[in-house]
A tleap script that builds the chain and sets N, CA, C and O, in Angstrom:
source leaprc.protein.ff14SB
mol = sequence {
  NMET LEU ILE VAL SER SER ILE GLU SER TYR
  ALA VAL GLU MET ASN LYS GLU ILE TYR THR
  ILE VAL GLU ILE LEU LYS GLU LYS HIE ILE
  SER ASN PHE GLU HIE SER ASN VAL ASP GLU
  PHE ILE ILE ALA ASP GLU ALA LEU SER ASP
  LEU MET ALA LYS ALA ALA VAL ASP LYS GLY
  SER SER LYS LEU ILE MET GLU LEU LEU SER
  ARG ARG SER GLY VAL ASP ILE ARG LYS ILE
  LYS LYS LYS GLN VAL TRP ASP THR TYR ASN
  ASP ALA PHE ASP ASP LEU LYS LYS LEU GLY
  ALA ASN LEU ILE SER ASP GLY ASN ASP PHE
  ASN ILE LEU SER LYS LEU GLY GLU ARG ILE
  PRO SER GLU SER GLU LEU TYR VAL ILE CYS
  SER LYS GLU SER TYR LYS LYS ILE MET ASP
  VAL CARG
}
set mol.1.N position { 91.624 95.454 110.659 }
set mol.1.CA position { 92.756 94.932 111.352 }
set mol.1.C position { 92.687 93.397 111.382 }
set mol.1.O position { 93.714 92.720 111.327 }
set mol.2.N position { 91.494 92.878 111.466 }
set mol.2.CA position { 91.307 91.437 111.460 }
set mol.2.C position { 91.753 90.840 110.124 }
set mol.2.O position { 92.354 89.766 110.087 }
set mol.3.N position { 91.460 91.530 109.051 }
set mol.3.CA position { 91.853 91.051 107.720 }
set mol.3.C position { 93.376 91.053 107.586 }
set mol.3.O position { 93.956 90.099 107.068 }
set mol.4.N position { 94.023 92.125 108.051 }
set mol.4.CA position { 95.487 92.204 107.991 }
set mol.4.C position { 96.106 91.067 108.788 }
set mol.4.O position { 97.058 90.431 108.335 }
set mol.5.N position { 95.572 90.812 109.963 }
set mol.5.CA position { 96.091 89.717 110.793 }
set mol.5.C position { 95.951 88.375 110.088 }
set mol.5.O position { 96.860 87.546 110.137 }
set mol.6.N position { 94.819 88.161 109.436 }
set mol.6.CA position { 94.597 86.912 108.702 }
set mol.6.C position { 95.573 86.769 107.542 }
set mol.6.O position { 96.110 85.686 107.307 }
set mol.7.N position { 95.802 87.855 106.819 }
set mol.7.CA position { 96.722 87.832 105.686 }
set mol.7.C position { 98.145 87.564 106.165 }
set mol.7.O position { 98.871 86.779 105.554 }
set mol.8.N position { 98.543 88.210 107.251 }
set mol.8.CA position { 99.886 88.002 107.794 }
set mol.8.C position { 100.061 86.576 108.296 }
set mol.8.O position { 101.124 85.980 108.120 }
set mol.9.N position { 99.037 86.032 108.911 }
set mol.9.CA position { 99.084 84.654 109.389 }
set mol.9.C position { 99.243 83.693 108.211 }
set mol.9.O position { 100.030 82.748 108.272 }
set mol.10.N position { 98.497 83.942 107.150 }
set mol.10.CA position { 98.595 83.132 105.940 }
set mol.10.C position { 100.002 83.220 105.345 }
set mol.10.O position { 100.557 82.209 104.914 }
set mol.11.N position { 100.572 84.410 105.320 }
set mol.11.CA position { 101.921 84.606 104.771 }
set mol.11.C position { 102.947 83.797 105.563 }
set mol.11.O position { 103.832 83.171 104.980 }
set mol.12.N position { 102.828 83.812 106.877 }
set mol.12.CA position { 103.753 83.048 107.724 }
set mol.12.C position { 103.573 81.558 107.467 }
set mol.12.O position { 104.547 80.818 107.328 }
set mol.13.N position { 102.327 81.131 107.407 }
set mol.13.CA position { 102.009 79.717 107.177 }
set mol.13.C position { 102.556 79.229 105.836 }
set mol.13.O position { 103.050 78.106 105.735 }
set mol.14.N position { 102.468 80.067 104.819 }
set mol.14.CA position { 102.914 79.694 103.474 }
set mol.14.C position { 104.382 80.049 103.233 }
set mol.14.O position { 104.934 79.763 102.171 }
set mol.15.N position { 105.006 80.677 104.237 }
set mol.15.CA position { 106.396 81.108 104.139 }
set mol.15.C position { 106.602 82.031 102.929 }
set mol.15.O position { 107.542 81.861 102.152 }
set mol.16.N position { 105.705 83.003 102.793 }
set mol.16.CA position { 105.747 83.959 101.683 }
set mol.16.C position { 105.663 85.370 102.236 }
set mol.16.O position { 105.085 85.614 103.296 }
set mol.17.N position { 106.257 86.294 101.487 }
set mol.17.CA position { 106.100 87.706 101.823 }
set mol.17.C position { 104.913 88.252 101.053 }
set mol.17.O position { 104.792 88.036 99.847 }
set mol.18.N position { 104.048 88.950 101.744 }
set mol.18.CA position { 102.887 89.568 101.099 }
set mol.18.C position { 102.940 91.061 101.397 }
set mol.18.O position { 103.035 91.473 102.553 }
set mol.19.N position { 102.878 91.859 100.347 }
set mol.19.CA position { 102.875 93.312 100.483 }
set mol.19.C position { 101.449 93.734 100.818 }
set mol.19.O position { 100.531 93.502 100.032 }
set mol.20.N position { 101.260 94.347 101.974 }
set mol.20.CA position { 99.914 94.707 102.402 }
set mol.20.C position { 99.706 96.212 102.354 }
set mol.20.O position { 100.562 96.997 102.761 }
set mol.21.N position { 98.538 96.585 101.843 }
set mol.21.CA position { 98.124 97.979 101.758 }
set mol.21.C position { 96.788 98.082 102.484 }
set mol.21.O position { 95.869 97.304 102.229 }
set mol.22.N position { 96.692 99.048 103.385 }
set mol.22.CA position { 95.480 99.224 104.171 }
set mol.22.C position { 94.916 100.615 103.904 }
set mol.22.O position { 95.634 101.613 103.966 }
set mol.23.N position { 93.620 100.664 103.606 }
set mol.23.CA position { 92.943 101.948 103.475 }
set mol.23.C position { 92.303 102.269 104.818 }
set mol.23.O position { 91.551 101.470 105.376 }
set mol.24.N position { 92.619 103.458 105.325 }
set mol.24.CA position { 92.063 103.901 106.594 }
set mol.24.C position { 91.404 105.263 106.391 }
set mol.24.O position { 91.686 105.968 105.422 }
set mol.25.N position { 90.528 105.617 107.316 }
set mol.25.CA position { 89.822 106.887 107.179 }
set mol.25.C position { 90.638 108.078 107.657 }
set mol.25.O position { 90.587 109.150 107.055 }
set mol.26.N position { 91.383 107.896 108.727 }
set mol.26.CA position { 92.139 109.011 109.298 }
set mol.26.C position { 93.549 108.558 109.646 }
set mol.26.O position { 93.769 107.408 110.025 }
set mol.27.N position { 94.501 109.476 109.512 }
set mol.27.CA position { 95.908 109.169 109.777 }
set mol.27.C position { 96.129 108.690 111.212 }
set mol.27.O position { 97.017 107.878 111.475 }
set mol.28.N position { 95.329 109.192 112.119 }
set mol.28.CA position { 95.496 108.806 113.528 }
set mol.28.C position { 95.237 107.312 113.750 }
set mol.28.O position { 95.623 106.772 114.787 }
set mol.29.N position { 94.591 106.639 112.794 }
set mol.29.CA position { 94.310 105.209 112.921 }
set mol.29.C position { 95.531 104.333 112.615 }
set mol.29.O position { 95.506 103.131 112.880 }
set mol.30.N position { 96.579 104.909 112.072 }
set mol.30.CA position { 97.788 104.133 111.756 }
set mol.30.C position { 98.345 103.466 113.011 }
set mol.30.O position { 98.823 102.333 112.958 }
set mol.31.N position { 98.281 104.164 114.125 }
set mol.31.CA position { 98.826 103.599 115.372 }
set mol.31.C position { 98.119 102.310 115.781 }
set mol.31.O position { 98.701 101.502 116.505 }
set mol.32.N position { 96.892 102.099 115.341 }
set mol.32.CA position { 96.169 100.862 115.652 }
set mol.32.C position { 96.823 99.643 114.998 }
set mol.32.O position { 96.601 98.508 115.420 }
set mol.33.N position { 97.626 99.889 113.970 }
set mol.33.CA position { 98.267 98.802 113.226 }
set mol.33.C position { 99.730 98.634 113.623 }
set mol.33.O position { 100.503 97.992 112.912 }
set mol.34.N position { 100.105 99.215 114.767 }
set mol.34.CA position { 101.493 99.232 115.223 }
set mol.34.C position { 102.132 97.842 115.243 }
set mol.34.O position { 103.305 97.704 114.896 }
set mol.35.N position { 101.396 96.830 115.634 }
set mol.35.CA position { 101.960 95.483 115.765 }
set mol.35.C position { 101.754 94.625 114.520 }
set mol.35.O position { 102.134 93.454 114.502 }
set mol.36.N position { 101.168 95.189 113.505 }
set mol.36.CA position { 100.996 94.451 112.255 }
set mol.36.C position { 102.100 94.839 111.282 }
set mol.36.O position { 102.830 95.804 111.506 }
set mol.37.N position { 102.210 94.100 110.235 }
set mol.37.CA position { 103.288 94.301 109.274 }
set mol.37.C position { 102.758 94.951 107.998 }
set mol.37.O position { 103.011 94.459 106.899 }
set mol.38.N position { 102.026 96.050 108.138 }
set mol.38.CA position { 101.451 96.752 106.987 }
set mol.38.C position { 102.560 97.510 106.268 }
set mol.38.O position { 103.348 98.221 106.893 }
set mol.39.N position { 102.613 97.352 104.949 }
set mol.39.CA position { 103.646 98.005 104.158 }
set mol.39.C position { 103.275 99.427 103.750 }
set mol.39.O position { 104.143 100.286 103.598 }
set mol.40.N position { 101.986 99.665 103.574 }
set mol.40.CA position { 101.575 100.964 103.041 }
set mol.40.C position { 100.161 101.293 103.518 }
set mol.40.O position { 99.304 100.415 103.617 }
set mol.41.N position { 99.935 102.572 103.810 }
set mol.41.CA position { 98.613 103.043 104.207 }
set mol.41.C position { 98.108 104.050 103.183 }
set mol.41.O position { 98.860 104.890 102.691 }
set mol.42.N position { 96.836 103.949 102.875 }
set mol.42.CA position { 96.167 104.952 102.052 }
set mol.42.C position { 95.107 105.584 102.931 }
set mol.42.O position { 94.232 104.900 103.460 }
set mol.43.N position { 95.193 106.893 103.081 }
set mol.43.CA position { 94.257 107.605 103.941 }
set mol.43.C position { 93.139 108.147 103.065 }
set mol.43.O position { 93.293 109.171 102.399 }
set mol.44.N position { 92.017 107.447 103.075 }
set mol.44.CA position { 90.906 107.742 102.173 }
set mol.44.C position { 90.373 109.147 102.366 }
set mol.44.O position { 90.172 109.879 101.397 }
set mol.45.N position { 90.146 109.522 103.598 }
set mol.45.CA position { 89.599 110.830 103.921 }
set mol.45.C position { 90.484 111.941 103.369 }
set mol.45.O position { 89.999 112.903 102.772 }
set mol.46.N position { 91.780 111.794 103.576 }
set mol.46.CA position { 92.757 112.798 103.181 }
set mol.46.C position { 92.891 112.890 101.659 }
set mol.46.O position { 92.926 113.985 101.099 }
set mol.47.N position { 92.964 111.747 101.005 }
set mol.47.CA position { 93.166 111.725 99.560 }
set mol.47.C position { 92.018 112.428 98.829 }
set mol.47.O position { 92.251 113.236 97.931 }
set mol.48.N position { 90.806 112.121 99.213 }
set mol.48.CA position { 89.646 112.712 98.548 }
set mol.48.C position { 89.559 114.215 98.809 }
set mol.48.O position { 89.294 114.990 97.890 }
set mol.49.N position { 89.780 114.624 100.049 }
set mol.49.CA position { 89.682 116.061 100.340 }
set mol.49.C position { 90.824 116.827 99.671 }
set mol.49.O position { 90.620 117.951 99.212 }
set mol.50.N position { 92.021 116.238 99.609 }
set mol.50.CA position { 93.139 116.882 98.908 }
set mol.50.C position { 92.838 117.027 97.426 }
set mol.50.O position { 93.117 118.066 96.827 }
set mol.51.N position { 92.272 115.991 96.841 }
set mol.51.CA position { 91.929 116.026 95.422 }
set mol.51.C position { 90.892 117.115 95.151 }
set mol.51.O position { 90.996 117.841 94.162 }
set mol.52.N position { 89.914 117.228 96.010 }
set mol.52.CA position { 88.886 118.259 95.845 }
set mol.52.C position { 89.478 119.659 95.996 }
set mol.52.O position { 89.121 120.565 95.244 }
set mol.53.N position { 90.371 119.840 96.950 }
set mol.53.CA position { 91.003 121.148 97.160 }
set mol.53.C position { 91.847 121.536 95.955 }
set mol.53.O position { 91.814 122.687 95.518 }
set mol.54.N position { 92.598 120.590 95.417 }
set mol.54.CA position { 93.430 120.866 94.240 }
set mol.54.C position { 92.556 121.223 93.038 }
set mol.54.O position { 92.889 122.124 92.268 }
set mol.55.N position { 91.442 120.518 92.882 }
set mol.55.CA position { 90.541 120.781 91.763 }
set mol.55.C position { 89.917 122.171 91.873 }
set mol.55.O position { 89.656 122.818 90.858 }
set mol.56.N position { 89.682 122.626 93.087 }
set mol.56.CA position { 89.111 123.964 93.278 }
set mol.56.C position { 90.111 125.047 92.886 }
set mol.56.O position { 89.729 126.078 92.333 }
set mol.57.N position { 91.388 124.812 93.171 }
set mol.57.CA position { 92.431 125.786 92.853 }
set mol.57.C position { 92.848 125.681 91.383 }
set mol.57.O position { 92.916 126.683 90.671 }
set mol.58.N position { 93.123 124.461 90.947 }
set mol.58.CA position { 93.543 124.209 89.567 }
set mol.58.C position { 92.452 123.410 88.869 }
set mol.58.O position { 92.477 122.180 88.835 }
set mol.59.N position { 91.511 124.132 88.322 }
set mol.59.CA position { 90.341 123.494 87.709 }
set mol.59.C position { 90.758 122.453 86.669 }
set mol.59.O position { 91.588 122.719 85.799 }
set mol.60.N position { 90.168 121.270 86.778 }
set mol.60.CA position { 90.458 120.184 85.851 }
set mol.60.C position { 91.537 119.233 86.329 }
set mol.60.O position { 91.718 118.165 85.745 }
set mol.61.N position { 92.263 119.600 87.391 }
set mol.61.CA position { 93.352 118.731 87.851 }
set mol.61.C position { 92.829 117.396 88.360 }
set mol.61.O position { 93.514 116.380 88.239 }
set mol.62.N position { 91.628 117.380 88.925 }
set mol.62.CA position { 91.090 116.107 89.408 }
set mol.62.C position { 90.826 115.158 88.242 }
set mol.62.O position { 90.981 113.945 88.382 }
set mol.63.N position { 90.430 115.705 87.092 }
set mol.63.CA position { 90.203 114.863 85.912 }
set mol.63.C position { 91.506 114.201 85.473 }
set mol.63.O position { 91.528 113.028 85.100 }
set mol.64.N position { 92.589 114.971 85.524 }
set mol.64.CA position { 93.900 114.445 85.154 }
set mol.64.C position { 94.309 113.295 86.081 }
set mol.64.O position { 94.759 112.246 85.620 }
set mol.65.N position { 94.150 113.502 87.372 }
set mol.65.CA position { 94.528 112.474 88.349 }
set mol.65.C position { 93.630 111.249 88.209 }
set mol.65.O position { 94.114 110.118 88.239 }
set mol.66.N position { 92.349 111.464 88.060 }
set mol.66.CA position { 91.431 110.336 87.914 }
set mol.66.C position { 91.703 109.559 86.623 }
set mol.66.O position { 91.588 108.333 86.601 }
set mol.67.N position { 92.058 110.257 85.567 }
set mol.67.CA position { 92.392 109.583 84.305 }
set mol.67.C position { 93.654 108.738 84.467 }
set mol.67.O position { 93.732 107.626 83.945 }
set mol.68.N position { 94.629 109.261 85.183 }
set mol.68.CA position { 95.860 108.508 85.432 }
set mol.68.C position { 95.573 107.258 86.262 }
set mol.68.O position { 96.203 106.219 86.059 }
set mol.69.N position { 94.632 107.353 87.188 }
set mol.69.CA position { 94.279 106.209 88.021 }
set mol.69.C position { 93.389 105.198 87.308 }
set mol.69.O position { 93.305 104.044 87.727 }
set mol.70.N position { 92.730 105.618 86.242 }
set mol.70.CA position { 91.817 104.708 85.538 }
set mol.70.C position { 92.577 103.833 84.547 }
set mol.70.O position { 93.729 104.111 84.215 }
set mol.71.N position { 91.940 102.804 84.093 }
set mol.71.CA position { 92.546 101.905 83.102 }
set mol.71.C position { 92.310 102.411 81.676 }
set mol.71.O position { 92.921 101.917 80.728 }
set mol.72.N position { 91.429 103.389 81.532 }
set mol.72.CA position { 91.070 103.895 80.202 }
set mol.72.C position { 92.195 104.652 79.525 }
set mol.72.O position { 92.278 104.663 78.297 }
set mol.73.N position { 93.063 105.284 80.303 }
set mol.73.CA position { 94.051 106.194 79.738 }
set mol.73.C position { 95.123 105.491 78.908 }
set mol.73.O position { 95.730 106.096 78.024 }
set mol.74.N position { 95.348 104.220 79.197 }
set mol.74.CA position { 96.387 103.491 78.456 }
set mol.74.C position { 97.781 103.702 79.017 }
set mol.74.O position { 98.742 103.130 78.502 }
set mol.75.N position { 97.913 104.509 80.057 }
set mol.75.CA position { 99.203 104.711 80.715 }
set mol.75.C position { 99.062 104.383 82.197 }
set mol.75.O position { 97.963 104.343 82.749 }
set mol.76.N position { 100.194 104.154 82.807 }
set mol.76.CA position { 100.183 103.806 84.211 }
set mol.76.C position { 101.468 104.286 84.862 }
set mol.76.O position { 102.442 104.587 84.171 }
set mol.77.N position { 101.477 104.359 86.176 }
set mol.77.CA position { 102.695 104.667 86.914 }
set mol.77.C position { 103.392 103.345 87.179 }
set mol.77.O position { 102.789 102.409 87.704 }
set mol.78.N position { 104.660 103.273 86.816 }
set mol.78.CA position { 105.415 102.027 86.970 }
set mol.78.C position { 106.746 102.301 87.661 }
set mol.78.O position { 107.382 103.332 87.439 }
set mol.79.N position { 107.143 101.373 88.487 }
set mol.79.CA position { 108.424 101.452 89.192 }
set mol.79.C position { 109.465 100.695 88.371 }
set mol.79.O position { 109.227 99.571 87.928 }
set mol.80.N position { 110.619 101.327 88.177 }
set mol.80.CA position { 111.690 100.684 87.431 }
set mol.80.C position { 112.999 100.787 88.206 }
set mol.80.O position { 113.151 101.642 89.079 }
set mol.81.N position { 113.923 99.922 87.883 }
set mol.81.CA position { 115.246 99.963 88.507 }
set mol.81.C position { 116.186 100.795 87.642 }
set mol.81.O position { 116.003 100.919 86.431 }
set mol.82.N position { 117.177 101.348 88.287 }
set mol.82.CA position { 118.216 102.107 87.592 }
set mol.82.C position { 118.976 101.160 86.661 }
set mol.82.O position { 119.378 100.068 87.061 }
set mol.83.N position { 119.165 101.594 85.423 }
set mol.83.CA position { 119.966 100.830 84.462 }
set mol.83.C position { 121.432 101.212 84.638 }
set mol.83.O position { 121.745 102.348 84.997 }
set mol.84.N position { 122.312 100.279 84.389 }
set mol.84.CA position { 123.744 100.535 84.560 }
set mol.84.C position { 124.252 101.652 83.658 }
set mol.84.O position { 125.200 102.353 84.014 }
set mol.85.N position { 123.636 101.822 82.501 }
set mol.85.CA position { 124.091 102.859 81.562 }
set mol.85.C position { 123.682 104.262 81.993 }
set mol.85.O position { 124.149 105.242 81.412 }
set mol.86.N position { 122.818 104.379 83.001 }
set mol.86.CA position { 122.369 105.679 83.484 }
set mol.86.C position { 123.250 106.107 84.647 }
set mol.86.O position { 123.220 105.497 85.716 }
set mol.87.N position { 124.022 107.139 84.437 }
set mol.87.CA position { 124.837 107.680 85.513 }
set mol.87.C position { 124.073 108.782 86.246 }
set mol.87.O position { 124.035 108.809 87.476 }
set mol.88.N position { 123.466 109.688 85.480 }
set mol.88.CA position { 122.730 110.815 86.066 }
set mol.88.C position { 121.240 110.681 85.777 }
set mol.88.O position { 120.817 109.873 84.950 }
set mol.89.N position { 120.455 111.497 86.482 }
set mol.89.CA position { 119.017 111.523 86.216 }
set mol.89.C position { 118.745 111.952 84.784 }
set mol.89.O position { 117.774 111.505 84.173 }
set mol.90.N position { 119.603 112.824 84.242 }
set mol.90.CA position { 119.427 113.256 82.865 }
set mol.90.C position { 119.608 112.096 81.890 }
set mol.90.O position { 118.883 111.998 80.900 }
set mol.91.N position { 120.571 111.215 82.167 }
set mol.91.CA position { 120.757 110.025 81.326 }
set mol.91.C position { 119.467 109.202 81.295 }
set mol.91.O position { 119.005 108.788 80.231 }
set mol.92.N position { 118.901 108.976 82.473 }
set mol.92.CA position { 117.663 108.197 82.570 }
set mol.92.C position { 116.509 108.935 81.896 }
set mol.92.O position { 115.732 108.343 81.147 }
set mol.93.N position { 116.407 110.238 82.172 }
set mol.93.CA position { 115.328 111.058 81.619 }
set mol.93.C position { 115.333 110.996 80.087 }
set mol.93.O position { 114.295 110.754 79.470 }
set mol.94.N position { 116.507 111.216 79.477 }
set mol.94.CA position { 116.609 111.211 78.014 }
set mol.94.C position { 116.340 109.834 77.427 }
set mol.94.O position { 115.635 109.713 76.425 }
set mol.95.N position { 116.894 108.800 78.040 }
set mol.95.CA position { 116.701 107.438 77.547 }
set mol.95.C position { 115.232 107.029 77.641 }
set mol.95.O position { 114.671 106.460 76.705 }
set mol.96.N position { 114.629 107.324 78.771 }
set mol.96.CA position { 113.219 106.963 78.967 }
set mol.96.C position { 112.301 107.734 78.032 }
set mol.96.O position { 111.305 107.200 77.543 }
set mol.97.N position { 112.645 108.991 77.788 }
set mol.97.CA position { 111.853 109.814 76.865 }
set mol.97.C position { 111.834 109.174 75.474 }
set mol.97.O position { 110.794 109.138 74.817 }
set mol.98.N position { 112.987 108.671 75.033 }
set mol.98.CA position { 113.071 108.006 73.727 }
set mol.98.C position { 112.234 106.737 73.679 }
set mol.98.O position { 111.775 106.326 72.613 }
set mol.99.N position { 112.040 106.122 74.832 }
set mol.99.CA position { 111.247 104.892 74.907 }
set mol.99.C position { 109.765 105.167 75.162 }
set mol.99.O position { 108.970 104.235 75.278 }
set mol.100.N position { 109.395 106.451 75.250 }
set mol.100.CA position { 107.993 106.828 75.426 }
set mol.100.C position { 107.533 106.906 76.867 }
set mol.100.O position { 106.342 106.769 77.149 }
set mol.101.N position { 108.474 107.126 77.790 }
set mol.101.CA position { 108.120 107.186 79.210 }
set mol.101.C position { 108.552 108.515 79.820 }
set mol.101.O position { 109.553 109.106 79.415 }
set mol.102.N position { 107.786 108.969 80.793 }
set mol.102.CA position { 108.107 110.187 81.543 }
set mol.102.C position { 108.640 109.798 82.910 }
set mol.102.O position { 107.928 109.181 83.703 }
set mol.103.N position { 109.884 110.151 83.192 }
set mol.103.CA position { 110.454 109.936 84.520 }
set mol.103.C position { 109.848 110.981 85.443 }
set mol.103.O position { 110.009 112.180 85.218 }
set mol.104.N position { 109.150 110.528 86.485 }
set mol.104.CA position { 108.453 111.495 87.341 }
set mol.104.C position { 109.019 111.594 88.748 }
set mol.104.O position { 108.871 112.634 89.390 }
set mol.105.N position { 109.669 110.533 89.253 }
set mol.105.CA position { 110.174 110.643 90.620 }
set mol.105.C position { 111.222 109.593 90.935 }
set mol.105.O position { 111.379 108.593 90.234 }
set mol.106.N position { 111.922 109.861 92.004 }
set mol.106.CA position { 112.792 108.870 92.638 }
set mol.106.C position { 112.202 108.682 94.022 }
set mol.106.O position { 112.396 109.514 94.909 }
set mol.107.N position { 111.489 107.593 94.201 }
set mol.107.CA position { 110.726 107.410 95.433 }
set mol.107.C position { 109.665 108.492 95.522 }
set mol.107.O position { 108.888 108.682 94.586 }
set mol.108.N position { 109.630 109.193 96.631 }
set mol.108.CA position { 108.655 110.282 96.816 }
set mol.108.C position { 109.199 111.640 96.386 }
set mol.108.O position { 108.542 112.660 96.593 }
set mol.109.N position { 110.375 111.666 95.797 }
set mol.109.CA position { 111.002 112.916 95.378 }
set mol.109.C position { 110.620 113.232 93.928 }
set mol.109.O position { 111.092 112.582 92.995 }
set mol.110.N position { 109.773 114.223 93.759 }
set mol.110.CA position { 109.291 114.612 92.430 }
set mol.110.C position { 110.126 115.726 91.802 }
set mol.110.O position { 109.736 116.282 90.775 }
set mol.111.N position { 111.261 116.058 92.400 }
set mol.111.CA position { 112.099 117.159 91.914 }
set mol.111.C position { 113.173 116.691 90.931 }
set mol.111.O position { 114.286 117.218 90.934 }
set mol.112.N position { 112.858 115.736 90.116 }
set mol.112.CA position { 113.822 115.180 89.161 }
set mol.112.C position { 114.370 116.258 88.219 }
set mol.112.O position { 115.574 116.294 87.965 }
set mol.113.N position { 113.519 117.121 87.708 }
set mol.113.CA position { 113.962 118.131 86.746 }
set mol.113.C position { 114.971 119.116 87.334 }
set mol.113.O position { 115.779 119.690 86.604 }
set mol.114.N position { 114.927 119.308 88.642 }
set mol.114.CA position { 115.872 120.236 89.254 }
set mol.114.C position { 117.200 119.575 89.602 }
set mol.114.O position { 118.117 120.248 90.073 }
set mol.115.N position { 117.315 118.281 89.380 }
set mol.115.CA position { 118.577 117.605 89.688 }
set mol.115.C position { 119.012 116.646 88.585 }
set mol.115.O position { 119.564 115.579 88.854 }
set mol.116.N position { 118.754 117.041 87.344 }
set mol.116.CA position { 119.116 116.194 86.207 }
set mol.116.C position { 120.610 115.888 86.147 }
set mol.116.O position { 120.997 114.817 85.680 }
set mol.117.N position { 121.442 116.795 86.605 }
set mol.117.CA position { 122.888 116.592 86.561 }
set mol.117.C position { 123.435 115.718 87.679 }
set mol.117.O position { 124.612 115.358 87.666 }
set mol.118.N position { 122.591 115.374 88.648 }
set mol.118.CA position { 123.050 114.575 89.785 }
set mol.118.C position { 123.099 113.086 89.448 }
set mol.118.O position { 122.336 112.595 88.617 }
set mol.119.N position { 124.015 112.382 90.112 }
set mol.119.CA position { 124.139 110.940 89.953 }
set mol.119.C position { 122.930 110.241 90.578 }
set mol.119.O position { 122.392 110.687 91.592 }
set mol.120.N position { 122.524 109.155 89.963 }
set mol.120.CA position { 121.420 108.363 90.495 }
set mol.120.C position { 121.993 107.355 91.484 }
set mol.120.O position { 122.831 106.535 91.108 }
set mol.121.N position { 121.558 107.399 92.741 }
set mol.121.CA position { 122.034 106.393 93.698 }
set mol.121.C position { 121.582 104.989 93.269 }
set mol.121.O position { 120.508 104.833 92.688 }
set mol.122.N position { 122.389 103.989 93.551 }
set mol.122.CA position { 122.067 102.622 93.113 }
set mol.122.C position { 120.780 102.100 93.746 }
set mol.122.O position { 120.112 101.244 93.165 }
set mol.123.N position { 120.425 102.600 94.925 }
set mol.123.CA position { 119.211 102.120 95.608 }
set mol.123.C position { 117.952 102.904 95.205 }
set mol.123.O position { 116.906 102.752 95.835 }
set mol.124.N position { 118.044 103.722 94.185 }
set mol.124.CA position { 116.912 104.541 93.758 }
set mol.124.C position { 115.710 103.700 93.358 }
set mol.124.O position { 115.838 102.586 92.852 }
set mol.125.N position { 114.540 104.273 93.604 }
set mol.125.CA position { 113.283 103.682 93.156 }
set mol.125.C position { 112.671 104.666 92.170 }
set mol.125.O position { 111.962 105.593 92.564 }
set mol.126.N position { 112.943 104.464 90.906 }
set mol.126.CA position { 112.489 105.387 89.868 }
set mol.126.C position { 111.070 105.033 89.441 }
set mol.126.O position { 110.716 103.863 89.303 }
set mol.127.N position { 110.268 106.073 89.236 }
set mol.127.CA position { 108.897 105.890 88.776 }
set mol.127.C position { 108.698 106.632 87.467 }
set mol.127.O position { 109.173 107.754 87.290 }
set mol.128.N position { 107.987 105.985 86.555 }
set mol.128.CA position { 107.694 106.567 85.255 }
set mol.128.C position { 106.192 106.480 84.994 }
set mol.128.O position { 105.482 105.676 85.597 }
set mol.129.N position { 105.734 107.327 84.082 }
set mol.129.CA position { 104.386 107.203 83.543 }
set mol.129.C position { 104.573 106.767 82.102 }
set mol.129.O position { 105.261 107.429 81.325 }
set mol.130.N position { 103.949 105.639 81.748 }
set mol.130.CA position { 104.108 105.146 80.385 }
set mol.130.C position { 103.030 104.118 80.050 }
set mol.130.O position { 102.277 103.666 80.913 }
set mol.131.N position { 102.984 103.770 78.779 }
set mol.131.CA position { 102.078 102.722 78.324 }
set mol.131.C position { 102.689 101.363 78.613 }
set mol.131.O position { 103.865 101.256 78.960 }
set mol.132.N position { 101.879 100.331 78.466 }
set mol.132.CA position { 102.352 98.960 78.669 }
set mol.132.C position { 103.460 98.631 77.665 }
set mol.132.O position { 104.429 97.952 78.004 }
set mol.133.N position { 103.310 99.114 76.429 }
set mol.133.CA position { 104.310 98.858 75.390 }
set mol.133.C position { 105.649 99.516 75.730 }
set mol.133.O position { 106.707 98.907 75.567 }
set mol.134.N position { 105.594 100.752 76.198 }
set mol.134.CA position { 106.817 101.448 76.585 }
set mol.134.C position { 107.474 100.764 77.766 }
set mol.134.O position { 108.700 100.660 77.822 }
set mol.135.N position { 106.684 100.303 78.695 }
set mol.135.CA position { 107.222 99.602 79.870 }
set mol.135.C position { 107.972 98.335 79.443 }
set mol.135.O position { 109.037 98.027 79.978 }
set mol.136.N position { 107.412 97.613 78.487 }
set mol.136.CA position { 108.086 96.404 77.982 }
set mol.136.C position { 109.429 96.763 77.346 }
set mol.136.O position { 110.418 96.053 77.529 }
set mol.137.N position { 109.458 97.867 76.598 }
set mol.137.CA position { 110.719 98.312 75.989 }
set mol.137.C position { 111.745 98.650 77.064 }
set mol.137.O position { 112.915 98.287 76.946 }
set mol.138.N position { 111.311 99.344 78.108 }
set mol.138.CA position { 112.204 99.733 79.207 }
set mol.138.C position { 112.783 98.492 79.871 }
set mol.138.O position { 113.977 98.437 80.165 }
set mol.139.N position { 111.943 97.509 80.105 }
set mol.139.CA position { 112.401 96.303 80.793 }
set mol.139.C position { 113.328 95.462 79.913 }
set mol.139.O position { 114.137 94.692 80.430 }
set mol.140.N position { 113.218 95.602 78.590 }
set mol.140.CA position { 114.107 94.864 77.669 }
set mol.140.C position { 115.484 95.502 77.554 }
set mol.140.O position { 116.454 94.829 77.205 }
set mol.141.N position { 115.575 96.807 77.848 }
set mol.141.CA position { 116.849 97.520 77.742 }
set mol.141.C position { 117.745 97.095 78.897 }
set mol.141.O position { 117.314 97.077 80.050 }
set mol.142.N position { 118.967 96.760 78.592 }
set mol.142.CA position { 119.916 96.329 79.650 }
set mol.142.C position { 120.631 97.480 80.205 }
set mol.142.O position { 121.463 97.318 81.097 }
savepdb mol mol.pdb
quit
């Protein structure tokens, strides 16, 4: 909490916005940061135990997740903005597929495949899995 306070103080002093992420052990500790301006929390205890539980049920799934999180895989999760030429999720899905990217979510909603025919809201936060090269292609497309 002391580190977050120092970072926030620095941001105010420099007149800059700083996106802060805090790793905590338990979800109940979030309330301790009530007066701070933390943007995102990662619950270490929960993430590791969830990963272990998933690996026990779906053997090998932890390797997949760890590979995605590592730099070795050559792919990463990237946030992109909706392009004007994309009316529906299917438009985005097909276009991104051609560019070598997998559309995986709109914010925390991973049900993209079940709503391909739906219009993409302008405020959408689309996430893809792709290589650095594919990401550059996506960002070059108008």
